N, C-alpha and C positions, 0 to 999 in steps of 0.2 A: 414245112411251115408249122409254127406253134400257134394254134388258134386261140388258146387261152392267153398267151402272151400278147397277141395282137389285140384281143378284146380288152385286156387290161390297159394296154397302151392307148387305145382310142378313148377309153373312159377317163384315164388320168390326164391325157392331153386336153380333153374337154374341160376338166376341172381347172387346169392351169389357165385355159382360155377365159373361163368364167372369172378366175382370180384377177387376171389382167384387166378384164372389162370393168369389174367392180373398182379396181384401183384407179382406172382412168376417170371414173365418175367422181371418186373421192378427191382426186387431184384438182378438180374444178372448184373445190371449196364451196363458197356460198353462191356460186354461179356467175355467169358472164355479166349480168347486170351490175352486181355488186363489185365485180372485178373492174368494170369500166369506171365506176365511181372512184376507185382507188387510183386508177391510171390518170384520171382527170386532175388529180392532186399532184401528179408528177411522181407518184410512188411506185416502186416495184412491188409485186405480189410476194407473199411469203416464200413460195417455192422458187421464184425468180431470185430473191435475195440469197437464198441458200446456194443456188446454182452459180451465182456471180461470186459468192464468197469462197467456195471450196476450190481446191486446186483442179485445174483442167485434167481430164482423162483419169480421174480417180473415182473410187467407189464412194457412194453415200449409203450407209446402212440405216434405213428408216426404222424408228421404233414407234409402234402404236398407230400405224396408218389407219387401222380399222377401229380405233377407239371411238366409242359412242355410236358406232354403226347400228342403225335401227332403233336408237334410243331418242328420247325427247321429241317424239312425234307431235305432241301437243304444242311444243314450242317452235315447230318448223324444222326440227332436226339440228344436228350440230356435227357436220362432217369432220372427222379426225379430231373431234373435241375442240376445234377452233385453234389448234396449235400444231405445228410441224416440228418433230423432234428426230434426231438421229446422230449417228457418228460419222463425221466427215474429216477430210484432211485440209487444214488451212496452213499455208506456208510449210508444208511437209509434216505438220504435227497433227496427230489425231485429236479431235475435239468433240465434245457434245454440243450440238447446236440446237437451240430452242427458239422457234420463230412463231410469234402470234400471227394468225391468219385473220386480218381485219375484214375479209369478205364474209366471215361467219359471225353474225351478230356483233359486228364491230370488234371482234376479238374478245368478247366478254367471256368470263370464266363460268363454266358449268361445273357441276360436281366431278364429272369425268375429266375435265380440263385440269383440275387440281391433282387428281390421281395420276394423270399422264405426266404433268410437270414434275411431280415428286418421283415418279419412276425414272425420268430422265436424270434428275439430280442423284438418285440412288446409284445409277450406272456410273455417273461421273465420280461419285465419292468412292465407290468400290474400286474403281480403276485409276483414280487420281487423274482423270481427264480434265483439261481446261474446259470451261463452259463459256459459250458465247450466246448471250440472250439478244434476240432481235425483237424489241418490245414495240407492240402496236395494239394496245388493248384498252377497252372501255372499263375494265375492272370487273368486279363480281356481277353476275347476272342476278339482279335484285329479286325477281320473283322466286328464285330458289336459294336465297341467301342463307336460309337455315340449314341447307345441306352442303354449304361451301365454307362458311365462315369460322365457327368456333372450335371445332374438334381437333384432336391431335393430328389426324391425317388430312386436314382441310387446308385452306388457302394459307393460313399463317405459318404452317410448317415449312413453307418454301423459304420464308425469310430467316427462320431458324437455321435452315440448311445453308443459306447464304453466309450466315455468320460462322457456322461450323466449318465450312469449306475454307473461308478466308483464314480462320485460325489455323487450319491444317495445311495451309500453303497451296491450296488448289486454286489456280488462276481463274478469275471470272471477269469477263468483259461484257458490258452492256451497251447496246445502241438503242437510243430512243428514237424510233422512226415513225411514230404516230402518237396516239393518245397514251398516256400513262397516268392513271387516275387513282386517287384515294390510297388504300393499302398497297395497291400495286406499285405505287411510286417508290416504295422502299426497295423493291427488287433491283432496279438498276443502280440505285444509290448505295446499296449494300454490296455492290460488286466492287472489284478493285479499281476499275476505271469505267467511267460512263461518258458516252458521247451522244450528241443530239443533232438531228437534222433540222436545219433552219426552215422555219415557216410551216413544216408538217409535223415536227416533233414537239410535244408539250408534256410537262410533268408537274402535277400539283396534287395536294391532298384533297382539295375541293375545287370543282370547276366554277366558272363565272356565275352560272345560274344558282348553284348552292351557296356561293359566297353572298350573292344578292339576297337570297332568302334568309341566310343565317345572320349576317351582320349589316345588311343594307348597302354594302359597297357595290358600286357599279364599275366593273372592270372587265375588259375582254380577255379571252384565254391566252392570247399571245403575250400581252403585258403581264398577265398573272403568272404564266409558267412556260413561256416560249424559250427558244434557244438563246436569244440575246439576254433575256432576264437571268437565266441560270448560268450562262458562261461569263457574263460581265458584271452582274450585280450580286446575285446570291452565292455564286461559286459552287453551286450544287453539282453542275456537270463540268467535265474536264476538257472536252473538245467540241467545237461547233463545225458542222460540215454543210456545204450548200445543197447536197442531194444524197440520195441513197448510195449511189455508186462511190462517191468520195468517202462516205462514212465506212463502207465495207472495205475500201482500199486501205483506210487507216487501220482497221482491225487486222487485215492481212500483214501490214507493216509491223504492227506491235507483236503479232504472233511470231513473226520471223526472228524476233530477238529474244524469245524465251530460252532459258537455260535448258540443257538436256535433261530429260526425266531420268529418274533412277530406274534400274533394270532389275526385274524380278528373277531373271536368269533361266527362263523356260527355254528349252533347247529347240533350235531351228537350224535346218540345213537348206540347201537349195530345193525348191519345190519341184515336184514331178506330178504329172497327170496320172490318174489311175490307168492301168493297162486295160482293164475292162471298161467298155463304153458307158459313160455316165448317162447317156440318153436312154439306155436300157432300163434305168430306174422306173420309167413310166410303165414298162411291161411287167415288172416284178410284183408290185403291190396289187393284190387282187381287188376287183370291184366289190366283191362281197367281203366285209370285214371279218367274217367267221372263217374264211378259207385259209389254208396253210400256205406258207412260202418259206424259203430258206433265207435266214437273216444274213448269212455270209454273202449272198448275192447282192445285198445292199452295201455291206461293209466294203466289199471288194471294188465297188464303184464310187467310194468316197475317199479311200486312203491312197496315198501316193504309191505309184507302181503296183497298186493292188496287193501290197505286202502287209501282212498282219501276223503278229506273233501271239497266237492264242494261248491263254492261260487256263490250266486245268481243263483241257479240251474234253476229256472223257468223263468229267465229274460235273454235276449240277448243270446239265446240258440245256435246261430251259432258259438259262441266261448265258450269253456268250460274252466273255471278257478277254481283253488282249490289248497289245500295244501296237501302234502304227503311227503314221505321220499324215497330217492334213495340211497341204500347202507348205510343207517343210517343217511344221511344228510337231513335236512329239506329243502324242495324246494317248490316254488310256480310255478305251471304249468299253462301255457297259451296255449291252443290247439284249432285248428280249428275243429269244428264238421262237419263231412262229409255226414250226412244224412239230408234229408229235415225235417225241424221242423216247428211247428205251434205255433205262439205267442198267448197269452191270448186274443189279439184283433182279432184273427182269421186269421192273415196274414201268408201265407205260405212262408217260407224262405229257399232258396237253400243252400245245404251243401257246405262248403268251401268258402262261400261269407261272407264278413264282413258288417253287417248292423249297423245303428246308435245305436241301443240298445246294440249290442254286443261290439261295439267299446267303448261305454260309460262304460260298465261293466268292460272290460279289462283294461281301463285306471285307474279306481278306484282300481282294484285289484293290478295292478303294483305299484300304489302309496302306498297301504297297505303293500306290501312286502318290499318296501323301508323303511317304517315306522318301520317294525318289524325286519329289517335286515335279510331277508330271500332271498337267491339266486333264480333267475328266470330261468325257463326252458321253452323254446318255442318249440312246436311241430308244424311244418309248413306243412299244406296241404291246401293252400289258392289260390283261383283263382282271388281274388281282392275285391274291395269294390263294393257294390250294386250301379247300375246306373239307370237312368230313372227319369222322372219328380217327381214321388212320393218321391224318395230318395233325390233328389236335394232340393225339397221344405221342406223336413224334416231336412235338414242341414247335410247331410252325409259328406260334405267336412269339416265342423268344428268339427264334431264328430271324423272323421278319423284323423284330425290334432291333436286333443287332445291325441289320442292314440300314434301317432308318437312322440308327444312332451314328453309324459311320458316315452316311450321307450328310446328316445334319451338322456333324462336327468337322467335316472335311475342310481343310484350309487352302487347298489348291483350288484354282478357279474351276467352276463347273458350267457346262453348257448343255442344254437339253433341246433335243429335236423330237417333237411328237410326230411320228410318221404314221401311226395308226391309232389303235385304242389307247386310252389313258383312263383307266377305271379304278375307282376305289383307292384302297391303300397302296395299290400298285403305282398310282400316280405319285404318292409320297416317296416310296422306296426308290423310284426311278427319277428322283430329283425334280418333282413338280415345282410350281411357282413358290409354294410355301417353304421350299428348302434352299432358297437364295441362289438359283443359277445366275451366273453373270448375264446370260442371255437365254431366253427360251422362245423358240419359234416352232410353228406347226406347218406341216404339209397340208395341202387341201384335203387329204385323205384322213385327217385326224378326227377323232371322236373323244370328247372329254366329259366325263360324268362320274357319278358315284357308282354306277353299274350300267351294264348294257341296257339298251332300250326295251328289248323283249322281256327281260326279267323285271325291270323296274315297272313297266306298264302293267304286268300281271299283278305285282304287289300292290300298286296303286289302285288297280281295279278292285281287288279284294277289300281294300280299305273303304273305297267309295260305295261298293255294294253293301257292305255291312252298315254303313251310315244310312243308306236309302232304305234298307230293310228295317232298320230301327225306327224309321219314320212310317213304316207300314206300306211301303211301296213294293210292288211285285216286279221282279227283274225277269223279263222274258229273254229267251235266247237272242232275239233281235235287238233288244235294249242293251244286252250285255255286249254284243258285237259293236254296237254304236259307241258305247262308253269306251270300250277297249281301243277303238280306232281314234277317238278323240284324245284319249290319254296318250296313246303312242305317238300321235302326230305332234302333240305339244312337247312331250319329252324329247323326241328326236330333234325337234327344232332347237332345243337347248343344249344339244350335244355337239353341234357343228363347230368347226374351227372359227367361223365368223362370230358366233355367239361368244365364244371364249375370247377372241381378239377384241371384240367391242368392249369387253369388261376388263381388258388387260390381264387376263389370266395367262395369256401368252403375249410376247412382244410383237408378234406379227405372223402373217401367213406367207410362206415363200414357195416358189417353184422349187421342186427337189434339186434342180440343177444349181440353185443358189446356196445349197447347204455348206459346201466347202468354203465359200466366201464368208458366210456368217460366222462359222467357227474360227476361221483364220483371223478375221478382223477382231473378233472377240478376244482371242488369245493375245493378239498384238496390243489391244487395249489393256488387258490384264497384266501384261508384261511391264507396264509402267507403274505397277503397284506392288512393291516387294512384300512378301509374306512376313508378317511380324508376330503372328500368333502360333504357338506350338500346337501341333496336332495331338489331341487327347480325346478319346471316345468316352472317357468317364466310366461309370459303373454299368456293366451289361450283364444280363442273365446268361450264364454259360451252361 
């Protein structure tokens, strides 16, 4: 019996249980009372609409389930930012689905709602996925309009994207299934096709109360912007349906007639399960994030048949690179080795740290994958680049810069899974969110920050102590311990995967057993978007 394995397994299964418990709560949206109000109107809830729309017995890959988690407490919270987004299959075709959740503040847009909608559109644009909008929103949340309305990455960017996607031939279909007010009215009408549900759907630039206030006209919302008005008088909408189900059936019918997408040509053969047990992933990742483990034990439980062609195995060992398959798709894997290794020169190298030789190896491997048109998968458990005079004299900065350059300029699709630490410049080199991974998900064991908690807390403590001493305060050992605990607790709370997911630094948090699904669905989406840009790393320090 391996006591350490069993201990890790218990801890990680508990983390997955906590993940599922949190998700169940988020799936309730604005709560049962608000859900009942929607039901009284004859409407399906946002998640029910998606379940009805997508093909039976197919996967739905949700994006941003934890968006806004723990945020907007003064406003009563905003679960999932009031909108459900994800990749699903409709009439056999992968689509990006965006559904407003009217149980959350009537589907009003908070700052994070805008960010989440833009992320969904970004994924659709990168992968040329058709987009289906299920609109049911009261528009901008007015008390926070200054954080939503005017800037480049605010509400208006969504309509710009509507126009850009339309011009680029990316199909967009909108269903008005509830309120659709003010600026938000442009979203469905800038789609290729817009349908509306009779009696529950409405679309107008200004509602009846605002019209009365602005011009003195007394008119009800149905006459102003209901289904009959827009399908028979204004011609704003294209289809009228009696209920949600009929509307969703119509979308499925239209989707069934779409032309076949172009193929990027990524290689896929028949899928095979890993020979090593995937469930053993729970026992491999240590409870203590500072402990060592063998990254090949992870890779062998993710790749088909547990077969992996390792690249430069004896060189730059703190990063493992190689070729394998995931659900039949050919992939190049770049992963941080988390055990101490010894170079042929006799140098001991810490696990999770990027050294000059490992950066050099990873850079070349990334370039090779671009040459071969093989998608890249990054498995992050990185504490950063090696520091100290020996590393500086050896040119760690230029070697790290080469790796960052290759990652930034890579034209093959990239997918990032944060399995452990994701600190500092290591986050960048290993394709963090800033480096445009097509998808980036975290395991419950992830930690994302500029540096580890212990180091950061001590640095922050020194700064705070200096500030207090400058004011004439005496720092006793007891006071110092109290400050350190306070700083550490706050910092650690900001490094959790939930903190990252709430701010969309990652697209979501997944059970490790879902990793193959995420990568496979991601590559399938990317395969609909042929590579048109030539790979070129530009000028690098050699």
